[in-house]
All heavy atoms as a GROMACS GRO file, in nm:
protein
  513
    1MET      N    1   8.973  22.604   8.545
    1MET     CA    2   9.002  22.467   8.507
    1MET      C    3   9.009  22.376   8.630
    1MET      O    4   8.952  22.267   8.629
    1MET     CB    5   9.134  22.463   8.432
    1MET     CG    6   9.178  22.322   8.406
    1MET     SD    7   9.258  22.309   8.250
    1MET     CE    8   9.326  22.149   8.271
    2LEU      N    9   9.077  22.422   8.731
    2LEU     CA   10   9.090  22.340   8.852
    2LEU      C   11   8.955  22.324   8.922
    2LEU      O   12   8.926  22.219   8.978
    2LEU     CB   13   9.192  22.404   8.946
    2LEU     CG   14   9.235  22.322   9.066
    2LEU    CD1   15   9.295  22.190   9.021
    2LEU    CD2   16   9.334  22.398   9.150
    3GLY      N   17   8.872  22.429   8.915
    3GLY     CA   18   8.738  22.423   8.974
    3GLY      C   19   8.650  22.318   8.906
    3GLY      O   20   8.576  22.246   8.972
    4GLY      N   21   8.660  22.310   8.775
    4GLY     CA   22   8.582  22.210   8.701
    4GLY      C   23   8.625  22.068   8.735
    4GLY      O   24   8.542  21.978   8.749
    5LEU      N   25   8.753  22.049   8.751
    5LEU     CA   26   8.805  21.918   8.789
    5LEU      C   27   8.755  21.880   8.928
    5LEU      O   28   8.713  21.766   8.951
    5LEU     CB   29   8.958  21.918   8.786
    5LEU     CG   30   9.026  21.788   8.827
    5LEU    CD1   31   8.996  21.678   8.726
    5LEU    CD2   32   9.176  21.809   8.840
    6LEU      N   33   8.759  21.976   9.020
    6LEU     CA   34   8.712  21.951   9.156
    6LEU      C   35   8.564  21.915   9.159
    6LEU      O   36   8.523  21.820   9.226
    6LEU     CB   37   8.738  22.073   9.242
    6LEU     CG   38   8.701  22.061   9.390
    6LEU    CD1   39   8.782  21.951   9.455
    6LEU    CD2   40   8.725  22.193   9.460
    7ILE      N   41   8.483  21.988   9.085
    7ILE     CA   42   8.339  21.959   9.079
    7ILE      C   43   8.316  21.821   9.018
    7ILE      O   44   8.233  21.743   9.066
    7ILE     CB   45   8.265  22.068   9.000
    7ILE    CG1   46   8.263  22.197   9.082
    7ILE    CG2   47   8.123  22.026   8.966
    7ILE    CD1   48   8.208  22.317   9.008
    8GLY      N   49   8.389  21.789   8.912
    8GLY     CA   50   8.375  21.658   8.848
    8GLY      C   51   8.411  21.544   8.942
    8GLY      O   52   8.341  21.442   8.949
    9VAL      N   53   8.518  21.561   9.018
    9VAL     CA   54   8.560  21.457   9.113
    9VAL      C   55   8.456  21.440   9.223
    9VAL      O   56   8.424  21.327   9.263
    9VAL     CB   57   8.699  21.491   9.172
    9VAL    CG1   58   8.731  21.404   9.291
    9VAL    CG2   59   8.806  21.478   9.065
   10ILE      N   60   8.399  21.549   9.270
   10ILE     CA   61   8.297  21.542   9.376
   10ILE      C   62   8.172  21.471   9.325
   10ILE      O   63   8.117  21.384   9.393
   10ILE     CB   64   8.264  21.683   9.429
   10ILE    CG1   65   8.383  21.736   9.509
   10ILE    CG2   66   8.138  21.681   9.514
   10ILE    CD1   67   8.369  21.882   9.549
   11VAL      N   68   8.126  21.506   9.206
   11VAL     CA   69   8.005  21.444   9.150
   11VAL      C   70   8.027  21.294   9.127
   11VAL      O   71   7.943  21.212   9.164
   11VAL     CB   72   7.963  21.515   9.020
   11VAL    CG1   73   7.855  21.437   8.947
   11VAL    CG2   74   7.914  21.656   9.050
   12VAL      N   75   8.139  21.259   9.067
   12VAL     CA   76   8.168  21.116   9.043
   12VAL      C   77   8.181  21.042   9.175
   12VAL      O   78   8.134  20.928   9.189
   12VAL     CB   79   8.296  21.102   8.956
   12VAL    CG1   80   8.341  20.958   8.952
   12VAL    CG2   81   8.269  21.152   8.816
   13GLY      N   82   8.244  21.105   9.275
   13GLY     CA   83   8.257  21.043   9.406
   13GLY      C   84   8.124  21.016   9.472
   13GLY      O   85   8.104  20.912   9.535
   14LEU      N   86   8.030  21.110   9.458
   14LEU     CA   87   7.897  21.090   9.515
   14LEU      C   88   7.825  20.973   9.448
   14LEU      O   89   7.764  20.889   9.516
   14LEU     CB   90   7.814  21.218   9.502
   14LEU     CG   91   7.853  21.332   9.596
   14LEU    CD1   92   7.776  21.458   9.561
   14LEU    CD2   93   7.827  21.292   9.739
   15PHE      N   94   7.830  20.967   9.316
   15PHE     CA   95   7.766  20.855   9.245
   15PHE      C   96   7.831  20.722   9.282
   15PHE      O   97   7.763  20.621   9.299
   15PHE     CB   98   7.771  20.876   9.094
   15PHE     CG   99   7.668  20.973   9.044
   15PHE    CD1  100   7.705  21.088   8.977
   15PHE    CD2  101   7.533  20.949   9.063
   15PHE    CE1  102   7.611  21.178   8.931
   15PHE    CE2  103   7.436  21.037   9.018
   15PHE     CZ  104   7.476  21.152   8.951
   16MET      N  105   7.962  20.723   9.297
   16MET     CA  106   8.032  20.600   9.333
   16MET      C  107   7.994  20.556   9.475
   16MET      O  108   7.976  20.436   9.501
   16MET     CB  109   8.182  20.622   9.322
   16MET     CG  110   8.262  20.498   9.326
   16MET     SD  111   8.430  20.537   9.276
   16MET     CE  112   8.493  20.374   9.257
   17ALA      N  113   7.980  20.651   9.566
   17ALA     CA  114   7.942  20.618   9.704
   17ALA      C  115   7.802  20.557   9.710
   17ALA      O  116   7.779  20.458   9.780
   17ALA     CB  117   7.950  20.743   9.790
   18VAL      N  118   7.710  20.614   9.635
   18VAL     CA  119   7.572  20.561   9.632
   18VAL      C  120   7.572  20.420   9.572
   18VAL      O  121   7.506  20.329   9.622
   18VAL     CB  122   7.479  20.656   9.554
   18VAL    CG1  123   7.345  20.589   9.525
   18VAL    CG2  124   7.461  20.785   9.629
   19SER      N  125   7.649  20.400   9.467
   19SER     CA  126   7.657  20.270   9.403
   19SER      C  127   7.716  20.164   9.497
   19SER      O  128   7.666  20.052   9.506
   19SER     CB  129   7.741  20.280   9.276
   19SER     OG  130   7.763  20.154   9.220
   20MET      N  131   7.820  20.200   9.569
   20MET     CA  132   7.882  20.105   9.661
   20MET      C  133   7.791  20.072   9.778
   20MET      O  134   7.787  19.958   9.825
   20MET     CB  135   8.016  20.161   9.710
   20MET     CG  136   8.121  20.165   9.602
   20MET     SD  137   8.272  20.245   9.654
   20MET     CE  138   8.341  20.120   9.758
   21THR      N  139   7.715  20.171   9.824
   21THR     CA  140   7.622  20.147   9.933
   21THR      C  141   7.511  20.051   9.890
   21THR      O  142   7.476  19.958   9.962
   21THR     CB  143   7.560  20.280   9.980
   21THR    OG1  144   7.665  20.366  10.022
   21THR    CG2  145   7.464  20.261  10.094
   22ALA      N  146   7.457  20.074   9.772
   22ALA     CA  147   7.351  19.987   9.721
   22ALA      C  148   7.404  19.845   9.697
   22ALA      O  149   7.336  19.747   9.727
   22ALA     CB  150   7.293  20.044   9.592
   23GLY      N  151   7.525  19.834   9.646
   23GLY     CA  152   7.584  19.702   9.622
   23GLY      C  153   7.607  19.625   9.751
   23GLY      O  154   7.583  19.505   9.760
   24GLY      N  155   7.653  19.695   9.854
   24GLY     CA  156   7.676  19.630   9.983
   24GLY      C  157   7.547  19.582  10.046
   24GLY      O  158   7.541  19.474  10.105
   25GLY      N  159   7.442  19.663  10.034
   25GLY     CA  160   7.313  19.622  10.087
   25GLY      C  161   7.256  19.502  10.014
   25GLY      O  162   7.200  19.411  10.077
   26ALA      N  163   7.272  19.499   9.884
   26ALA     CA  164   7.223  19.384   9.805
   26ALA      C  165   7.300  19.258   9.841
   26ALA      O  166   7.243  19.149   9.852
   26ALA     CB  167   7.236  19.414   9.656
   27TRP      N  168   7.432  19.272   9.863
   27TRP     CA  169   7.514  19.157   9.900
   27TRP      C  170   7.469  19.101  10.036
   27TRP      O  171   7.457  18.981  10.055
   27TRP     CB  172   7.661  19.198   9.907
   27TRP     CG  173   7.754  19.084   9.915
   27TRP    CD1  174   7.783  19.008  10.026
   27TRP    CD2  175   7.830  19.026   9.809
   27TRP    NE1  176   7.872  18.910   9.995
   27TRP    CE2  177   7.903  18.920   9.861
   27TRP    CE3  178   7.844  19.059   9.674
   27TRP    CZ2  179   7.989  18.844   9.785
   27TRP    CZ3  180   7.928  18.982   9.599
   27TRP    CH2  181   7.999  18.877   9.654
   28ASP      N  182   7.442  19.190  10.131
   28ASP     CA  183   7.399  19.148  10.264
   28ASP      C  184   7.262  19.081  10.258
   28ASP      O  185   7.239  18.980  10.325
   28ASP     CB  186   7.395  19.269  10.357
   28ASP     CG  187   7.374  19.228  10.501
   28ASP    OD1  188   7.446  19.137  10.548
   28ASP    OD2  189   7.286  19.287  10.567
   29ASN      N  190   7.172  19.135  10.177
   29ASN     CA  191   7.039  19.074  10.163
   29ASN      C  192   7.049  18.935  10.100
   29ASN      O  193   6.978  18.842  10.141
   29ASN     CB  194   6.948  19.162  10.079
   29ASN     CG  195   6.907  19.287  10.153
   29ASN    OD1  196   6.917  19.294  10.275
   29ASN    ND2  197   6.862  19.387  10.079
   30ALA      N  198   7.138  18.918  10.004
   30ALA     CA  199   7.156  18.786   9.942
   30ALA      C  200   7.212  18.687  10.043
   30ALA      O  201   7.170  18.571  10.048
   30ALA     CB  202   7.249  18.798   9.821
   31LYS      N  203   7.306  18.732  10.125
   31LYS     CA  204   7.364  18.644  10.228
   31LYS      C  205   7.257  18.600  10.327
   31LYS      O  206   7.248  18.482  10.362
   31LYS     CB  207   7.476  18.717  10.301
   31LYS     CG  208   7.542  18.636  10.410
   31LYS     CD  209   7.654  18.711  10.477
   31LYS     CE  210   7.603  18.827  10.554
   31LYS     NZ  211   7.601  18.820  10.694
   32LYS      N  212   7.172  18.693  10.369
   32LYS     CA  213   7.065  18.659  10.463
   32LYS      C  214   6.965  18.563  10.400
   32LYS      O  215   6.916  18.472  10.467
   32LYS     CB  216   6.993  18.786  10.509
   32LYS     CG  217   7.076  18.869  10.603
   32LYS     CD  218   7.004  18.996  10.641
   32LYS     CE  219   7.092  19.084  10.727
   32LYS     NZ  220   7.028  19.212  10.757
   33LEU      N  221   6.936  18.581  10.272
   33LEU     CA  222   6.843  18.492  10.202
   33LEU      C  223   6.898  18.349  10.198
   33LEU      O  224   6.826  18.252  10.223
   33LEU     CB  225   6.819  18.543  10.060
   33LEU     CG  226   6.719  18.464   9.976
   33LEU    CD1  227   6.579  18.485  10.027
   33LEU    CD2  228   6.730  18.505   9.831
   34ILE      N  229   7.027  18.336  10.171
   34ILE     CA  230   7.089  18.204  10.167
   34ILE      C  231   7.088  18.141  10.306
   34ILE      O  232   7.058  18.022  10.322
   34ILE     CB  233   7.232  18.212  10.111
   34ILE    CG1  234   7.228  18.248   9.963
   34ILE    CG2  235   7.308  18.081  10.131
   34ILE    CD1  236   7.364  18.282   9.904
   35GLU      N  237   7.118  18.220  10.408
   35GLU     CA  238   7.120  18.166  10.545
   35GLU      C  239   6.983  18.126  10.593
   35GLU      O  240   6.971  18.040  10.681
   35GLU     CB  241   7.181  18.270  10.640
   35GLU     CG  242   7.330  18.286  10.622
   35GLU     CD  243   7.388  18.393  10.711
   35GLU    OE1  244   7.310  18.470  10.773
   35GLU    OE2  245   7.511  18.403  10.716
   36GLU      N  246   6.877  18.183  10.537
   36GLU     CA  247   6.740  18.146  10.576
   36GLU      C  248   6.692  18.019  10.507
   36GLU      O  249   6.584  17.971  10.537
   36GLU     CB  250   6.645  18.261  10.546
   36GLU     CG  251   6.661  18.379  10.639
   36GLU     CD  252   6.574  18.497  10.600
   36GLU    OE1  253   6.505  18.488  10.496
   36GLU    OE2  254   6.577  18.597  10.672
   37GLY      N  255   6.769  17.967  10.412
   37GLY     CA  256   6.731  17.840  10.353
   37GLY      C  257   6.729  17.836  10.202
   37GLY      O  258   6.717  17.729  10.144
   38ALA      N  259   6.740  17.948  10.136
   38ALA     CA  260   6.743  17.947   9.990
   38ALA      C  261   6.876  17.888   9.942
   38ALA      O  262   6.979  17.906  10.008
   38ALA     CB  263   6.726  18.088   9.936
   39PHE      N  264   6.875  17.815   9.835
   39PHE     CA  265   6.993  17.753   9.776
   39PHE      C  266   7.061  17.655   9.872
   39PHE      O  267   7.182  17.638   9.870
   39PHE     CB  268   7.094  17.858   9.728
   39PHE     CG  269   7.039  17.954   9.628
   39PHE    CD1  270   7.008  18.083   9.664
   39PHE    CD2  271   7.014  17.913   9.498
   39PHE    CE1  272   6.955  18.171   9.572
   39PHE    CE2  273   6.961  18.000   9.406
   39PHE     CZ  274   6.931  18.129   9.442
   40GLY      N  275   6.986  17.594   9.960
   40GLY     CA  276   7.040  17.492  10.049
   40GLY      C  277   7.063  17.538  10.191
   40GLY      O  278   7.078  17.457  10.280
   41GLY      N  279   7.069  17.666  10.217
   41GLY     CA  280   7.084  17.716  10.352
   41GLY      C  281   7.229  17.719  10.400
   41GLY      O  282   7.322  17.708  10.322
   42LYS      N  283   7.244  17.735  10.531
   42LYS     CA  284   7.377  17.747  10.592
   42LYS      C  285   7.457  17.619  10.575
   42LYS      O  286   7.403  17.509  10.578
   42LYS     CB  287   7.364  17.774  10.742
   42LYS     CG  288   7.359  17.918  10.777
   42LYS     CD  289   7.367  17.933  10.928
   42LYS     CE  290   7.386  18.078  10.962
   42LYS     NZ  291   7.391  18.099  11.106
   43GLY      N  292   7.587  17.634  10.558
   43GLY     CA  293   7.676  17.519  10.550
   43GLY      C  294   7.685  17.456  10.412
   43GLY      O  295   7.755  17.357  10.395
   44THR      N  296   7.615  17.508  10.315
   44THR     CA  297   7.620  17.451  10.180
   44THR      C  298   7.722  17.526  10.095
   44THR      O  299   7.782  17.623  10.139
   44THR     CB  300   7.482  17.457  10.113
   44THR    OG1  301   7.442  17.593  10.102
   44THR    CG2  302   7.379  17.378  10.191
   45LEU      N  303   7.736  17.480   9.976
   45LEU     CA  304   7.832  17.540   9.883
   45LEU      C  305   7.797  17.685   9.850
   45LEU      O  306   7.887  17.767   9.832
   45LEU     CB  307   7.832  17.457   9.754
   45LEU     CG  308   7.943  17.482   9.655
   45LEU    CD1  309   8.078  17.451   9.720
   45LEU    CD2  310   7.924  17.394   9.534
   46ALA      N  311   7.671  17.720   9.850
   46ALA     CA  312   7.630  17.857   9.818
   46ALA      C  313   7.665  17.955   9.930
   46ALA      O  314   7.678  18.074   9.906
   46ALA     CB  315   7.480  17.863   9.792
   47THR      N  316   7.682  17.907  10.051
   47THR     CA  317   7.709  17.995  10.164
   47THR      C  318   7.848  18.053  10.159
   47THR      O  319   7.870  18.168  10.194
   47THR     CB  320   7.692  17.918  10.296
   47THR    OG1  321   7.567  17.854  10.296
   47THR    CG2  322   7.700  18.010  10.414
   48ARG      N  323   7.946  17.974  10.117
   48ARG     CA  324   8.086  18.016  10.125
   48ARG      C  325   8.114  18.147  10.050
   48ARG      O  326   8.166  18.239  10.110
   48ARG     CB  327   8.176  17.904  10.073
   48ARG     CG  328   8.161  17.772  10.143
   48ARG     CD  329   8.217  17.779  10.282
   48ARG     NE  330   8.361  17.791  10.274
   48ARG     CZ  331   8.447  17.716  10.339
   48ARG    NH1  332   8.403  17.621  10.415
   48ARG    NH2  333   8.575  17.736  10.326
   49PRO      N  334   8.082  18.160   9.922
   49PRO     CA  335   8.110  18.287   9.855
   49PRO      C  336   8.024  18.403   9.905
   49PRO      O  337   8.065  18.517   9.897
   49PRO     CB  338   8.079  18.260   9.708
   49PRO     CG  339   8.069  18.114   9.694
   49PRO     CD  340   8.036  18.060   9.829
   50SER      N  341   7.907  18.374   9.958
   50SER     CA  342   7.821  18.483  10.005
   50SER      C  343   7.874  18.545  10.133
   50SER      O  344   7.853  18.661  10.159
   50SER     CB  345   7.679  18.433  10.027
   50SER     OG  346   7.672  18.350  10.141
   51ILE      N  347   7.945  18.467  10.214
   51ILE     CA  348   7.998  18.519  10.340
   51ILE      C  349   8.121  18.604  10.316
   51ILE      O  350   8.135  18.712  10.369
   51ILE     CB  351   8.029  18.404  10.436
   51ILE    CG1  352   7.899  18.340  10.481
   51ILE    CG2  353   8.108  18.452  10.556
   51ILE    CD1  354   7.916  18.216  10.561
   52ASN      N  355   8.210  18.557  10.233
   52ASN     CA  356   8.334  18.630  10.211
   52ASN      C  357   8.357  18.643  10.061
   52ASN      O  358   8.421  18.559  10.000
   52ASN     CB  359   8.450  18.556  10.278
   52ASN     CG  360   8.574  18.640  10.286
   52ASN    OD1  361   8.580  18.747  10.229
   52ASN    ND2  362   8.672  18.590  10.357
   53GLY      N  363   8.306  18.748  10.003
   53GLY     CA  364   8.311  18.767   9.859
   53GLY      C  365   8.451  18.788   9.806
   53GLY      O  366   8.481  18.752   9.693
   54ARG      N  367   8.538  18.847   9.886
   54ARG     CA  368   8.673  18.876   9.840
   54ARG      C  369   8.750  18.747   9.814
   54ARG      O  370   8.828  18.738   9.722
   54ARG     CB  371   8.746  18.960   9.944
   54ARG     CG  372   8.854  19.043   9.888
   54ARG     CD  373   8.900  19.143   9.988
   54ARG     NE  374   8.902  19.084  10.121
   54ARG     CZ  375   8.994  19.112  10.212
   54ARG    NH1  376   9.087  19.199  10.185
   54ARG    NH2  377   8.989  19.059  10.331
   55HIS      N  378   8.727  18.646   9.894
   55HIS     CA  379   8.797  18.519   9.879
   55HIS      C  380   8.700  18.409   9.840
   55HIS      O  381   8.723  18.293   9.872
   55HIS     CB  382   8.868  18.482  10.008
   55HIS     CG  383   8.967  18.584  10.053
   55HIS    ND1  384   9.082  18.610   9.984
   55HIS    CD2  385   8.966  18.669  10.156
   55HIS    CE1  386   9.148  18.705  10.045
   55HIS    NE2  387   9.080  18.743  10.151
   56GLY      N  388   8.592  18.444   9.775
   56GLY     CA  389   8.488  18.347   9.742
   56GLY      C  390   8.538  18.233   9.656
   56GLY      O  391   8.507  18.118   9.679
   57ARG      N  392   8.619  18.264   9.555
   57ARG     CA  393   8.667  18.159   9.466
   57ARG      C  394   8.760  18.064   9.540
   57ARG      O  395   8.751  17.943   9.527
   57ARG     CB  396   8.739  18.221   9.347
   57ARG     CG  397   8.782  18.119   9.247
   57ARG     CD  398   8.827  18.187   9.118
   57ARG     NE  399   8.868  18.086   9.025
   57ARG     CZ  400   8.988  18.077   8.974
   57ARG    NH1  401   9.080  18.165   9.008
   57ARG    NH2  402   9.019  17.983   8.890
   58ARG      N  403   8.849  18.120   9.622
   58ARG     CA  404   8.942  18.036   9.697
   58ARG      C  405   8.865  17.949   9.796
   58ARG      O  406   8.894  17.832   9.812
   58ARG     CB  407   9.042  18.124   9.770
   58ARG     CG  408   9.158  18.046   9.822
   58ARG     CD  409   9.263  18.132   9.888
   58ARG     NE  410   9.285  18.258   9.820
   58ARG     CZ  411   9.318  18.369   9.882
   58ARG    NH1  412   9.332  18.371  10.012
   58ARG    NH2  413   9.338  18.479   9.815
   59SER      N  414   8.764  18.006   9.864
   59SER     CA  415   8.684  17.929   9.958
   59SER      C  416   8.608  17.819   9.886
   59SER      O  417   8.594  17.709   9.937
   59SER     CB  418   8.585  18.020  10.030
   59SER     OG  419   8.653  18.115  10.106
   60LEU      N  420   8.558  17.850   9.768
   60LEU     CA  421   8.482  17.754   9.691
   60LEU      C  422   8.569  17.636   9.651
   60LEU      O  423   8.530  17.521   9.664
   60LEU     CB  424   8.423  17.822   9.567
   60LEU     CG  425   8.331  17.741   9.480
   60LEU    CD1  426   8.206  17.704   9.558
   60LEU    CD2  427   8.292  17.820   9.357
   61GLN      N  428   8.692  17.663   9.607
   61GLN     CA  429   8.781  17.556   9.569
   61GLN      C  430   8.817  17.469   9.689
   61GLN      O  431   8.821  17.348   9.680
   61GLN     CB  432   8.908  17.612   9.506
   61GLN     CG  433   8.884  17.670   9.368
   61GLN     CD  434   9.005  17.744   9.315
   61GLN    OE1  435   9.098  17.775   9.388
   61GLN    NE2  436   9.002  17.774   9.187
   62GLY      N  437   8.842  17.532   9.803
   62GLY     CA  438   8.873  17.456   9.924
   62GLY      C  439   8.756  17.372   9.968
   62GLY      O  440   8.771  17.260  10.016
   63HIS      N  441   8.635  17.425   9.950
   63HIS     CA  442   8.515  17.352   9.987
   63HIS      C  443   8.498  17.228   9.900
   63HIS      O  444   8.462  17.122   9.948
   63HIS     CB  445   8.395  17.446   9.972
   63HIS     CG  446   8.274  17.405  10.048
   63HIS    ND1  447   8.270  17.408  10.185
   63HIS    CD2  448   8.153  17.361  10.007
   63HIS    CE1  449   8.150  17.367  10.223
   63HIS    NE2  450   8.079  17.339  10.118
   64LEU      N  451   8.526  17.242   9.772
   64LEU     CA  452   8.514  17.128   9.681
   64LEU      C  453   8.623  17.025   9.706
   64LEU      O  454   8.600  16.906   9.699
   64LEU     CB  455   8.520  17.175   9.536
   64LEU     CG  456   8.398  17.252   9.486
   64LEU    CD1  457   8.422  17.304   9.346
   64LEU    CD2  458   8.275  17.164   9.488
   65ARG      N  459   8.744  17.072   9.740
   65ARG     CA  460   8.852  16.980   9.768
   65ARG      C  461   8.827  16.899   9.895
   65ARG      O  462   8.876  16.789   9.908
   65ARG     CB  463   8.984  17.056   9.783
   65ARG     CG  464   9.064  17.053   9.657
   65ARG     CD  465   9.201  17.112   9.679
   65ARG     NE  466   9.200  17.247   9.625
   65ARG     CZ  467   9.223  17.356   9.696
   65ARG    NH1  468   9.252  17.351   9.822
   65ARG    NH2  469   9.218  17.474   9.638
   66ALA      N  470   8.751  16.956   9.986
   66ALA     CA  471   8.726  16.889  10.113
   66ALA      C  472   8.634  16.767  10.095
   66ALA      O  473   8.613  16.691  10.187
   66ALA     CB  474   8.665  16.986  10.212
   67GLY      N  475   8.579  16.749   9.977
   67GLY     CA  476   8.497  16.632   9.949
   67GLY      C  477   8.349  16.655   9.971
   67GLY      O  478   8.272  16.561   9.976
   68ASP      N  479   8.307  16.778   9.989
   68ASP     CA  480   8.166  16.806  10.010
   68ASP      C  481   8.093  16.792   9.876
   68ASP      O  482   8.130  16.856   9.779
   68ASP     CB  483   8.149  16.948  10.064
   68ASP     CG  484   8.006  16.973  10.109
   68ASP    OD1  485   7.926  16.880  10.105
   68ASP    OD2  486   7.977  17.086  10.148
   69GLN      N  487   7.990  16.713   9.872
   69GLN     CA  488   7.919  16.686   9.747
   69GLN      C  489   7.789  16.766   9.735
   69GLN      O  490   7.708  16.736   9.651
   69GLN     CB  491   7.888  16.536   9.737
   69GLN     CG  492   8.012  16.449   9.735
   69GLN     CD  493   8.102  16.479   9.615
   69GLN    OE1  494   8.055  16.503   9.506
   69GLN    NE2  495   8.233  16.481   9.639
   70THR      N  496   7.767  16.868   9.820
   70THR     CA  497   7.644  16.946   9.810
   70THR      C  498   7.659  17.050   9.702
   70THR      O  499   7.723  17.152   9.721
   70THR     CB  500   7.614  17.015   9.944
   70THR    OG1  501   7.726  17.092   9.982
   70THR    CG2  502   7.582  16.914  10.052
   71ARG      N  503   7.606  17.025   9.587
   71ARG     CA  504   7.617  17.120   9.474
   71ARG      C  505   7.483  17.176   9.439
   71ARG      O  506   7.386  17.129   9.426
   71ARG     CB  507   7.678  17.054   9.353
   71ARG     CG  508   7.820  17.020   9.379
   71ARG     CD  509   7.880  16.961   9.255
   71ARG     NE  510   8.013  16.914   9.290
   71ARG     CZ  511   8.112  16.910   9.207
   71ARG    NH1  512   8.098  16.949   9.086
   71ARG    NH2  513   8.228  16.867   9.244
   0.00000   0.00000   0.00000
């Protein structure tokens, strides 16, 4: 029983690691695309959440409060 649990945890962990790696790479590629000029380029509203995804909503609200009209 314990062996089955261990094998299950290892298999799920491997799939989770691959998924997180692919997600991180996609996030980085999207950030680079925005910085190259897509969606307005650097310094626009689209840049803020792409740089810091963990605080993207908070950064976005602060950006809007600052009076920036680039939408």
